[in-house]
C-alpha positions as CSV (number, residue, x, y, z in Angstrom):
1,M,-247.0,-120.5,124.0
2,L,-248.2,-117.8,121.7
3,A,-247.3,-114.0,122.2
4,T,-247.3,-110.9,120.2
5,L,-247.1,-107.0,120.8
6,I,-250.2,-105.0,119.8
7,P,-249.6,-101.2,119.1
8,Y,-251.4,-98.3,120.9
9,F,-251.3,-94.9,118.9
10,D,-251.5,-91.3,119.8
11,K,-253.7,-88.9,118.1
12,D,-251.1,-88.4,115.5
13,M,-251.0,-92.0,114.6
14,K,-247.6,-92.5,116.2
15,V,-247.0,-95.6,118.2
16,A,-247.1,-94.6,121.9
17,A,-247.2,-98.0,123.4
18,Y,-247.5,-101.8,122.9
19,A,-249.8,-104.2,124.7
20,L,-248.4,-107.7,125.3
21,A,-250.8,-110.4,124.3
22,S,-250.3,-114.1,124.9
23,Q,-251.9,-117.5,125.2
24,R,-250.1,-120.5,126.9
25,E,-251.7,-123.4,125.0
26,N,-253.8,-124.2,122.0
27,S,-257.1,-123.3,123.5
28,L,-259.1,-125.7,121.3
29,L,-257.0,-128.7,122.2
30,N,-256.7,-127.6,125.9
31,P,-259.7,-125.6,126.7
32,P,-259.8,-123.8,130.2
33,I,-262.1,-125.5,132.7
34,F,-264.0,-123.2,134.9
35,G,-262.6,-123.0,138.3
36,S,-259.5,-125.2,137.5
37,S,-256.9,-122.6,136.7
38,S,-253.6,-123.4,138.3
39,P,-252.3,-120.9,140.7
40,N,-248.7,-121.5,139.7
41,G,-249.6,-120.8,136.0
42,L,-251.5,-117.6,137.0
43,A,-248.4,-116.4,139.1
44,E,-246.5,-116.2,135.8
45,I,-246.4,-113.3,133.3
46,E,-246.9,-115.2,130.1
47,G,-244.9,-114.0,127.0
48,L,-242.7,-111.7,129.0
49,E,-239.7,-113.2,127.4
50,I,-240.8,-111.6,124.0
51,V,-240.1,-108.2,125.5
52,H,-236.7,-109.4,127.0
53,N,-235.8,-110.9,123.6
54,I,-236.6,-108.0,121.4
55,G,-235.4,-105.4,123.9
56,I,-237.5,-102.6,125.0
57,D,-235.1,-100.1,123.3
58,T,-235.9,-101.6,120.0
59,L,-239.5,-100.5,120.2
60,S,-240.6,-97.0,119.1
61,P,-238.6,-94.3,121.3
62,G,-240.6,-93.3,124.3
63,T,-243.2,-96.1,124.1
64,V,-244.3,-98.0,127.1
65,V,-245.3,-101.7,127.3
66,L,-248.7,-102.8,128.7
67,I,-248.3,-106.1,130.4
68,P,-251.2,-108.0,131.7
69,V,-250.8,-109.3,135.3
70,S,-253.3,-111.7,136.7
71,H,-254.9,-111.3,140.2
72,I,-252.4,-113.8,141.5
73,A,-249.3,-112.6,139.9
74,V,-249.7,-109.2,141.4
75,F,-248.4,-110.8,144.6
76,S,-245.4,-112.4,143.1
77,D,-242.0,-110.9,142.8
78,L,-243.0,-108.6,139.8
79,E,-240.1,-106.3,140.5
80,A,-237.5,-109.0,139.7
81,K,-239.4,-109.9,136.5
82,C,-239.9,-106.3,135.2
83,D,-237.0,-104.3,136.9
84,E,-235.1,-103.7,133.7
85,F,-238.3,-102.1,132.1
86,R,-239.1,-99.9,135.0
87,G,-240.4,-96.5,133.9
88,R,-241.5,-97.9,130.5
89,V,-243.9,-100.7,131.9
90,V,-247.6,-100.3,132.7
91,L,-249.0,-103.3,134.6
92,V,-252.5,-104.0,133.5
93,F,-255.1,-105.7,135.8
94,D,-258.5,-107.0,135.0
95,N,-261.9,-107.3,136.9
96,E,-260.6,-110.2,138.9
97,V,-258.7,-108.0,141.3
98,E,-260.5,-107.3,144.4
99,N,-261.0,-104.0,146.3
100,S,-259.5,-105.3,149.5
101,E,-256.7,-104.0,151.7
102,A,-254.2,-106.6,150.4
103,Y,-254.6,-105.5,146.8
104,R,-254.6,-101.8,147.6
105,K,-251.4,-102.2,149.6
106,R,-249.7,-104.1,146.9
107,F,-250.7,-101.6,144.2
108,S,-249.4,-98.9,146.4
109,Q,-246.0,-100.7,146.9
110,L,-245.8,-100.9,143.1
111,K,-246.5,-97.3,142.5
112,E,-244.0,-96.3,145.1
113,K,-241.3,-98.3,143.2
114,G,-242.0,-96.5,139.8
115,Y,-244.4,-98.8,138.2
116,M,-247.5,-97.4,136.3
117,L,-250.8,-99.2,136.7
118,A,-253.9,-99.8,134.5
119,M,-257.3,-101.3,134.7
120,S,-259.0,-103.1,131.9
121,K,-262.2,-105.1,131.5
122,L,-263.9,-103.6,134.4
123,P,-267.7,-103.5,133.8
124,V,-269.4,-100.2,134.3
125,S,-271.6,-101.7,137.0
126,R,-268.4,-102.3,139.1
127,Y,-266.9,-98.8,139.0
128,E,-268.3,-97.7,142.2
129,E,-267.4,-100.8,144.4
130,N,-263.9,-100.4,143.1
131,R,-263.4,-96.7,143.8
132,E,-260.3,-97.2,146.0
133,L,-258.6,-99.4,143.4
134,L,-259.4,-97.0,140.6
135,K,-257.7,-94.1,142.7
136,L,-254.5,-95.9,142.4
137,M,-254.7,-96.4,138.5
138,D,-252.7,-94.3,136.1
139,Y,-254.6,-95.6,133.0
140,V,-258.1,-97.3,132.3
141,I,-258.6,-99.2,129.0
142,L,-262.1,-99.0,127.8
143,D,-263.6,-101.2,124.9
144,Q,-265.1,-98.9,122.3
145,K,-267.8,-101.5,121.5
146,E,-268.7,-102.3,125.1
147,V,-268.6,-98.8,126.9
148,D,-270.5,-95.6,126.2
149,L,-267.4,-93.4,125.8
150,S,-269.2,-90.1,126.0
151,K,-270.5,-91.0,129.5
152,A,-267.3,-92.8,130.7
153,K,-265.1,-89.8,130.0
154,I,-267.5,-87.5,132.0
155,Y,-267.4,-90.0,134.9
156,F,-263.5,-90.4,135.0
157,K,-262.8,-86.8,134.5
158,R,-265.0,-86.0,137.5
159,Q,-264.0,-88.9,139.9
160,Y,-260.5,-89.8,138.9
161,P,-258.8,-86.8,137.0
162,Q,-255.5,-88.6,137.3
163,I,-256.5,-91.3,135.1
164,K,-255.6,-91.3,131.3
165,I,-258.3,-93.0,129.2
166,C,-257.2,-95.4,126.5
167,V,-259.7,-96.7,124.0
168,G,-259.3,-100.2,122.6
169,N,-261.2,-102.3,119.9
170,I,-261.4,-99.5,117.4
171,D,-262.5,-100.9,114.0
172,S,-262.5,-98.0,111.5
173,Q,-260.5,-95.0,110.7
174,D,-263.7,-92.8,110.8
175,I,-264.1,-93.9,114.6
176,F,-260.5,-93.2,115.3
177,D,-260.7,-89.7,113.6
178,R,-263.8,-88.9,115.6
179,L,-262.3,-90.1,118.9
180,K,-258.7,-88.5,118.4
181,D,-260.2,-84.8,118.4
182,D,-261.4,-85.4,122.0
183,D,-258.8,-84.3,124.4
184,D,-260.2,-86.7,127.1
185,F,-258.9,-89.8,125.2
186,Y,-255.2,-90.4,125.5
187,R,-254.3,-93.7,123.4
188,F,-256.0,-95.8,120.8
189,E,-255.9,-99.3,119.8
190,G,-257.6,-101.4,117.2
191,K,-257.5,-102.8,113.6
192,F,-258.2,-99.4,112.2
193,Y,-254.7,-99.0,111.1
194,R,-254.7,-102.4,109.2
195,I,-257.9,-101.8,107.3
196,P,-257.2,-102.2,103.5
197,I,-257.2,-99.0,101.5
198,T,-260.0,-98.7,98.9
199,K,-259.0,-95.3,97.6
200,G,-256.0,-92.9,97.8
201,E,-253.6,-90.8,96.0
202,N,-253.1,-91.4,92.3
203,E,-249.5,-90.0,92.3
204,V,-246.3,-91.3,94.1
205,S,-243.6,-89.0,95.2
206,P,-240.4,-88.8,93.1
207,L,-238.2,-90.2,96.0
208,K,-240.6,-93.3,96.3
209,I,-240.6,-93.7,92.4
210,N,-236.8,-94.1,92.6
211,Y,-237.1,-96.8,95.4
212,L,-239.8,-98.7,93.5
213,E,-237.4,-98.6,90.4
214,L,-234.8,-100.2,92.6
215,M,-237.3,-102.8,93.9
216,N,-238.2,-103.7,90.4
217,I,-234.6,-104.0,89.3
218,V,-233.7,-106.6,92.1
219,N,-237.0,-108.6,91.7
220,A,-236.5,-109.2,88.1
221,P,-235.1,-112.7,87.1
222,D,-231.3,-112.8,87.4
223,F,-230.8,-109.0,87.8
224,E,-227.5,-107.3,87.4
225,L,-225.5,-106.5,90.5
226,T,-223.9,-103.5,88.8
227,K,-227.1,-102.0,87.6
228,A,-228.6,-102.1,91.2
229,A,-225.4,-100.6,92.7
230,D,-225.4,-97.8,90.3
231,V,-229.1,-96.9,91.4
232,I,-228.1,-97.3,95.1
233,G,-225.4,-94.7,94.4
234,R,-227.9,-92.1,93.7
235,D,-229.0,-92.1,97.4
236,T,-226.6,-91.3,100.1
237,A,-228.7,-92.8,102.8
238,L,-228.8,-96.1,101.0
239,V,-225.1,-96.1,100.4
240,V,-224.6,-95.6,104.2
241,E,-227.0,-98.3,105.0
242,L,-225.4,-100.7,102.5
243,L,-222.0,-100.2,104.0
244,K,-223.2,-100.7,107.5
245,M,-224.7,-104.1,106.2
246,V,-221.5,-105.1,104.4
247,N,-219.4,-104.3,107.5
248,H,-221.7,-106.2,109.7
249,I,-221.3,-109.5,107.7
250,A,-217.8,-109.1,106.3
251,I,-215.5,-107.8,109.2
252,N,-212.4,-106.0,108.1
253,S,-213.4,-106.0,104.5
254,Q,-211.8,-103.3,102.2
255,V,-214.8,-101.9,100.3
256,T,-213.4,-100.0,97.3
257,S,-216.8,-99.1,95.7
258,I,-220.6,-99.4,95.8
259,R,-220.4,-102.1,93.2
260,H,-217.9,-103.9,95.4
261,A,-220.1,-103.8,98.4
262,A,-222.9,-105.1,96.2
263,A,-220.7,-107.9,95.1
264,I,-219.7,-108.7,98.6
265,L,-223.4,-109.2,99.6
266,G,-224.1,-111.3,96.4
267,Q,-227.3,-111.3,94.3
268,R,-229.6,-113.1,97.0
269,E,-228.5,-111.1,100.0
270,L,-228.5,-107.8,98.0
271,K,-232.1,-108.5,96.8
272,K,-233.2,-109.2,100.4
273,W,-231.4,-106.2,101.7
274,I,-232.8,-103.8,99.2
275,N,-236.4,-105.1,99.6
276,T,-236.1,-104.6,103.3
277,V,-234.4,-101.3,103.6
278,I,-236.4,-99.8,100.8
279,T,-239.6,-100.8,102.4
280,K,-238.4,-99.0,105.6
281,E,-237.6,-95.9,103.6
282,L,-240.9,-95.9,101.9
283,C,-242.5,-95.9,105.3
284,A,-240.8,-92.7,106.4
285,D,-243.9,-90.6,106.3
286,R,-246.1,-93.3,107.9
287,P,-246.5,-94.3,111.5
288,N,-243.5,-96.3,112.7
289,E,-245.6,-99.3,113.2
290,V,-246.1,-99.7,109.4
291,A,-242.4,-100.2,109.0
292,R,-242.0,-102.5,111.9
293,T,-245.1,-104.6,111.0
294,S,-243.8,-104.9,107.4
295,M,-240.4,-106.3,108.5
296,L,-241.7,-108.6,111.2
297,R,-244.3,-110.0,108.8
298,A,-241.5,-110.7,106.3
299,K,-239.2,-112.6,108.5
300,F,-242.0,-114.3,110.4
301,M,-243.3,-115.7,107.1
302,E,-239.8,-116.7,106.2
303,C,-239.4,-118.7,109.5
304,L,-242.8,-120.3,109.2
305,A,-242.4,-121.3,105.4
306,P,-241.3,-124.9,106.3
307,V,-244.4,-125.2,108.6
308,F,-246.7,-124.4,105.6
309,G,-244.8,-126.6,103.2
310,L,-243.3,-123.5,101.6
311,G,-239.6,-124.2,102.5
312,M,-238.6,-123.8,98.8
313,K,-240.4,-120.5,98.6
314,S,-239.1,-118.8,101.8
315,A,-237.6,-115.9,99.8
316,E,-241.0,-115.3,98.1
317,V,-243.0,-115.3,101.3
318,F,-240.4,-113.0,102.8
319,L,-241.2,-110.6,100.0
320,M,-244.9,-111.0,100.3
321,G,-244.5,-110.0,104.0
322,L,-242.7,-106.8,103.0
323,F,-245.2,-105.9,100.4
324,S,-248.4,-106.9,102.4
325,I,-248.7,-103.3,103.5
326,L,-247.6,-101.6,100.3
327,N,-251.2,-100.3,100.0
328,I,-250.8,-98.3,103.2
329,I,-247.2,-97.1,102.2
330,L,-248.4,-95.8,98.9
331,N,-251.8,-94.9,100.1
332,M,-253.6,-96.8,97.3
333,P,-255.7,-100.1,96.8
334,M,-253.2,-103.1,97.1
335,E,-254.1,-104.1,93.4
336,D,-252.8,-100.6,92.3
337,A,-249.9,-100.7,94.6
338,L,-248.7,-104.2,93.4
339,K,-248.8,-102.9,89.7
340,M,-245.9,-100.5,90.6
341,V,-243.6,-103.4,91.7
342,T,-242.4,-106.7,90.3
343,V,-244.2,-109.6,92.2
344,S,-245.2,-113.1,91.1
345,K,-248.6,-114.0,90.4
346,E,-248.9,-116.1,93.7
347,I,-248.0,-112.9,95.8
348,E,-250.6,-111.0,94.0
349,D,-253.2,-113.6,94.5
350,A,-252.6,-113.9,98.2
351,L,-252.4,-110.2,98.9
352,V,-255.3,-109.1,96.6
353,R,-257.6,-112.0,96.4
354,G,-256.7,-114.1,99.5
355,T,-256.2,-117.1,97.1
356,G,-253.5,-119.5,96.1
357,D,-250.7,-121.4,97.8
358,L,-249.4,-118.4,99.8
359,A,-252.8,-117.2,101.1
360,G,-252.7,-119.6,104.1
361,I,-249.4,-118.3,105.7
362,Y,-250.5,-114.7,105.0
363,S,-253.7,-115.2,106.8
364,F,-252.0,-116.9,109.6
365,V,-249.6,-114.1,110.3
366,V,-252.2,-111.4,110.1
367,N,-254.3,-113.2,112.6
368,Y,-251.2,-113.9,114.8
369,E,-250.4,-110.1,114.9
370,A,-253.8,-109.3,116.0
371,A,-253.6,-111.9,118.7
372,D,-256.7,-113.8,117.4
373,W,-255.7,-116.9,119.3
374,Q,-258.9,-118.8,118.6
375,E,-258.4,-118.7,114.9
376,I,-254.7,-119.4,115.3
377,S,-255.5,-122.4,117.4
378,R,-257.9,-123.7,114.8
379,Q,-255.2,-123.4,112.0
380,L,-252.6,-125.1,114.2
381,I,-254.9,-128.1,114.4
382,V,-255.3,-128.3,110.7
383,L,-251.5,-127.9,110.3
384,N,-250.9,-130.4,113.1
385,V,-248.3,-128.0,114.6
386,D,-247.9,-127.2,118.2
387,T,-247.8,-123.7,119.7
388,N,-244.0,-124.0,120.6
389,T,-243.0,-124.3,117.0
390,I,-244.8,-121.0,116.3
391,Y,-243.4,-119.3,119.4
392,Q,-239.9,-120.2,118.4
393,A,-240.4,-118.9,114.9
394,Y,-241.7,-115.6,116.4
395,T,-238.9,-115.3,118.8
396,E,-236.4,-115.8,116.0
397,T,-238.2,-113.1,114.1
398,V,-237.9,-110.5,117.0
399,C,-234.3,-111.3,117.7
400,W,-233.7,-110.9,114.0
401,Y,-235.4,-107.5,114.0
402,K,-233.3,-106.3,116.8
403,E,-230.1,-107.4,115.3
404,M,-230.9,-106.0,111.8
405,F,-232.1,-102.6,112.6
406,F,-230.6,-101.7,116.0
407,E,-227.4,-103.7,116.8
408,T,-226.0,-103.0,113.3
409,S,-226.6,-99.2,113.8
410,V,-224.3,-99.1,116.6
411,K,-221.4,-101.1,115.1
């Protein structure tokens, strides 16, 4: 099993929804045979356990999750599988559903029970024959590359004014900037937010400079705990986060000072904590997804390190994951951004040039988060690794994210 969550943004580049993307098996080793799909398999909602594991409340506040449902699974007990997410779930159907009384009745039942519905991958040529189904939809997802959006928006506005139009597969920031100013489009998805920055600001704010200074301290060889603790003490928010972390791992500990708290964590854990929390703070003026992506990449790479023969470099690949979107955080090209922090030559080679021993794991994780299952399947064959190993690593990652950034905040 392979599964991930892909963000949808609003006009202000805030995350408004996540789409669940999954694949049951390695498609290159087990290619689907036309007409041979198992009804039992189609009755399941693949990857739904990821949403259960991470907990829907750990996603950006107010977001919904778009869950693909097959034309067979719509008649299964969806309510039992999705009940805890009711009100924050959009059930997404594709062009295999039929405009029949059975489907219309089932869709009406789901809407009466509080579920939102969406249609995707429906060819323009089939809009008219599916009029009755479209009347029941809350959303329609249009591929920016496949549909004439200027015509589509006029059609849906006239025929189905209740439908909110989501635009997917947006490649560039320029396309997003053009679409976001059109009130007829509601949500946006694509790789535009992951495109490397080639130009940007030349100056970094004073607060970010302090954070970068702290990163440089802890990433230097054999750094002094006391020096790091003194820098942490300049920022109240960091002190609070440090104490939360210490209380989480050392119950009933009597912390007498910031230096004492740092000593409790120790050099290795303090370094990891600082890099993680500082990255999150640096993302404060960026979309929430930037911070989330950074954290998940870091942990996912750490979990995958043994798979790529990098078990002895797990701390380094964790750091690479955190810094893999430093260009977006600092709004400057990656090469310039990395000059502001202390990183190894291997990390720089992987992030800037796509070369070296760490490039493979970086490429794998980026393809995974984009749900490029064909490329992931190819790499798994080369690595001689099954999908379950990767899925277990991803599950461990999202559970860590939940515990690190949400459960600790309520202790």
